[in-house]
TORPA-4810 file (N, C-alpha, C, O; in nm, 3 decimals):
<nodes>
NODE_1_-2.634_19.923_-13.052_-2.750_19.842_-13.011_-2.801_19.884_-12.873_-2.741_19.967_-12.805_P
NODE_2_-2.914_19.825_-12.834_-2.974_19.860_-12.705_-2.880_19.826_-12.592_-2.885_19.890_-12.486_V
NODE_3_-2.793_19.727_-12.611_-2.700_19.685_-12.506_-2.583_19.783_-12.496_-2.511_19.784_-12.396_S
NODE_4_-2.564_19.865_-12.599_-2.451_19.959_-12.599_-2.505_20.103_-12.612_-2.518_20.154_-12.723_D
NODE_5_-2.535_20.167_-12.499_-2.587_20.304_-12.503_-2.485_20.400_-12.565_-2.522_20.498_-12.631_P
NODE_6_-2.358_20.373_-12.543_-2.253_20.459_-12.600_-2.263_20.464_-12.751_-2.256_20.571_-12.811_G
NODE_7_-2.280_20.347_-12.813_-2.288_20.342_-12.960_-2.413_20.416_-13.006_-2.411_20.485_-13.108_A
NODE_8_-2.522_20.401_-12.930_-2.647_20.467_-12.968_-2.627_20.618_-12.968_-2.673_20.688_-13.059_N
NODE_9_-2.559_20.669_-12.866_-2.534_20.813_-12.857_-2.453_20.859_-12.977_-2.481_20.963_-13.036_V
NODE_10_-2.351_20.781_-13.013_-2.266_20.815_-13.127_-2.352_20.824_-13.253_-2.335_20.916_-13.334_C
NODE_11_-2.442_20.730_-13.270_-2.527_20.727_-13.388_-2.616_20.852_-13.390_-2.633_20.916_-13.493_S
NODE_12_-2.670_20.884_-13.274_-2.759_21.001_-13.266_-2.681_21.127_-13.300_-2.731_21.214_-13.372_V
NODE_13_-2.560_21.137_-13.248_-2.478_21.257_-13.274_-2.449_21.267_-13.424_-2.457_21.375_-13.483_K
NODE_14_-2.416_21.154_-13.485_-2.385_21.154_-13.629_-2.507_21.199_-13.708_-2.497_21.281_-13.799_M
NODE_15_-2.624_21.144_-13.670_-2.748_21.179_-13.741_-2.776_21.328_-13.722_-2.819_21.395_-13.816_T
NODE_16_-2.753_21.378_-13.602_-2.780_21.519_-13.574_-2.694_21.607_-13.664_-2.741_21.706_-13.719_D
NODE_17_-2.567_21.570_-13.679_-2.477_21.649_-13.764_-2.523_21.643_-13.909_-2.520_21.743_-13.981_H
NODE_18_-2.565_21.525_-13.952_-2.608_21.510_-14.091_-2.738_21.588_-14.114_-2.756_21.651_-14.218_M
NODE_19_-2.827_21.584_-14.015_-2.956_21.652_-14.028_-2.933_21.803_-14.031_-3.004_21.876_-14.100_S
NODE_20_-2.834_21.849_-13.954_-2.811_21.993_-13.945_-2.763_22.040_-14.081_-2.736_22.159_-14.100_S
</nodes>
């Protein structure tokens, strides 16, 4: 969530791996 930047980064990294 917006309150947890760490979780957001994790989500982005996961999406990046899936997109790749």
